[in-house]
N, C-alpha and C positions, 0 to 999 in steps of 0.2 A: 390804780390798775388792779385785778385780780390776779394773785398766782395761784396756780392748783396744784396740790401735790396728790398724786395716784397711786398708792403704795401697788406692786403687783403681788397677788398671791401665789405665783410662781415661787416665790421665795419663802413663802410662809409654812408652817407644819401642815401638811395635808392631812394628816389624821385629827388635827382640832380647828378646822375650819371657823366654827362659831366663835371660839376664844380668841383665835387670830383676828377676826374682823372686830371681835370688841377691843381688841388693842391699838385699832387704828380708826379709831371712832372721830377723830380730831382731823381725819383727811377730808377731802372733798370728794373724791371718789375713788371705788376701789377697782384694779385695772385687773381685768379676768383673759387671760389668752386662751384662746381655742386652737388649737392645733391637729391637724386631721392625719399626719404623717404621710402627706402626700405633697401638699403645697410647700411643706417644712418637713425637715426628716425629724421629727418629732411627735409625740401624741400627749394629749393633755386630757381636757375637759371637753363636754358636752352639752346638749341642750339640757338634759335633767339637772346636771349640776348646777346649771346658771338657774333652772327654776327654783332649787332650793337655796342657794344663796340669795337670790331676791328675797325669800322669807325672812333670812336671819340675818343678813347685814344691815348694819347702822346707817352706811352709808350708799349713795345710789352706786349701780356698777356701770363700769366703763368697759364694754366689752371689745375686745381685739380679735377678729377673725383672720387667723392665720391658713385659710383652708380653700380647698379648689371649690368652685362655681356658689360663691355667695349669693350670685342672682336667685338661687334655690332656697339657700339655708340661711341668710342672713334674717328676713322677715319672721323666722322662729323665734328669733333672741330677741328683737323687738317686741315680740307678742307675749313673751315669758316674762317681760318687765324691766329688762335693761333699760338704763335712762339713756345710754350712748352706744350705737353699735357703730364700730369702726372696719371695714373691709378693704383689702388691698386691690388696687386698680390694676396690678398686674393679672389677678385671677378673674375679674370682673367683665362680663361680657357687654354689660351698657350701665357704668357708674351713676349717671344722673337718673336713669330711671329707676335704679335700686335706690338710690338717697332718696328720691321722690317717696317712694313706697314705705321706705322705713319714716321718714316724717309723717307721714299719712297714718300710722299706726301709733305715732307718738312718742319715737326715740329721737335722740339727735343722731346725725346721719355724718360719718366721719369716712375721710378715706385715707388710708396708709400708701405711703411710698417708700420701697425698698432703698438701701443707699445708692444703686446705682440707677434707679430710674428717674428719669426726667421731669422736674415738675411742670415745666413750660406747657404740654398739652392740658395742663388742668386750670391755669392761671386765668382764662376768661370763663370758667365754669364756677370761681368760688362761691357764688349766690346760691348754688345749688348744696353747698354742704355747710355743715356746723364745725367742723373740725379737720383738720388736716394734719396728720401723724407723719413726722418726718422721722423714719427710723435711722436711729444712732449707730445702731450693730446691725449686722445679718440677722433677718428674725429666725427663730427657731429655737435657740437657746439661753437661758438666762446666765449673768458672771461674765459675760463679753466687755472688753473694753472700749470706751466712748470713742467714735470715730469723728473727730472735729473737721474732718474733709466734707463731711455733709453740713456744714453751717451755711456755706453760701447759699445753696438750695433753701434751707428755711429762712434766711433772709429776703430772698426772692419773692417766696411767699408771702412774707410779712409785710414788704414794700408793696406787693399788688393789692392784698386785703387793706391796707393803711389807704393807698390811692383811692380807692371805691370806697371807704367808709363802712367796710364790713365786719360784723362782728364775728368772727372766724376764730375760733380756737385753734392754735399753734402747739400742738403737743410735738413731746420729743421719747423716745423710748429705746433703752439701751445705755449700758454703762453711766446711768446718771446719779451722781455720789455729791458729796458736799465739796468736792474739789472740779468738779466739770458742771456743776448745774448752773455756774456763773456763765460759763462760755454760751449755752444755749441761749439763757435768757439774754445774753447780749444780743444775740443773732435774732431775738425776734420771740422765742417761746414764752409760753404763759402758763403752759400745761405740763405739768413732769411727771413721767413714771418712772420710780425708783423701786427696786426690788431688796436686794440684801442692805441696801443703806439704811431703809427703814427697818427690817426685821431682826438685823443683827445688831442689838441694843434694844433701847426702851424707843417704841415706834413714837410715842408722842412726843418725847425728846428731839428724835431725829426728824419727825415732820416739821415741826417748829423751827429746826436747823436749818431744814433744806430750805423752807419758804423764806426765812430772812435771807439765806443769800443767795436765792432766787432775785427778791423783789430789791435787793441790792443793785443789782446788775442790769435790770429792766429800764427802759427809757422808751 
């Protein structure tokens, strides 16, 4: 069973992204948080930055859109070369149509759920998505504590995907550390976003440790 570690560049040195990307070359993808200061109260990067990161990154880009109107803006990130584009269902008008468009362009299509968003309305639609991101903190800022109360939701998504034989990546984002990654793996996650846990230290060693800790708890 594959365990993916996707370091978040939100925890990297913004003045040295190319160097920082080189430090995480052993990761599976690099997680890029796009925030517009509307959907969440924070502002990070936009499409020009992603276009440049695609050119210099040794690993594929896993873009997470925390923005209003993803129906309009998400396809541009797929066209820019992001390997995976995840948008929030709370902001999308038609998640299925948008996911199909992203797939047409050539990106993996993911949906993200805030901690308080119920997964039930999307369980019958799982075949339309390549990834489901269960937020384990409130989106908008790095450095928050992992919310274990989101794990039953993750387990429900895992159970629904397994019952139908679907190869849907189950991602968690927020407060993922060597101490919490096992909790998420036990609940069914296979793709883990980690920021400070990777970049505060030697990234290659941290990535390996996180991967081993998650793999030990997956079943």
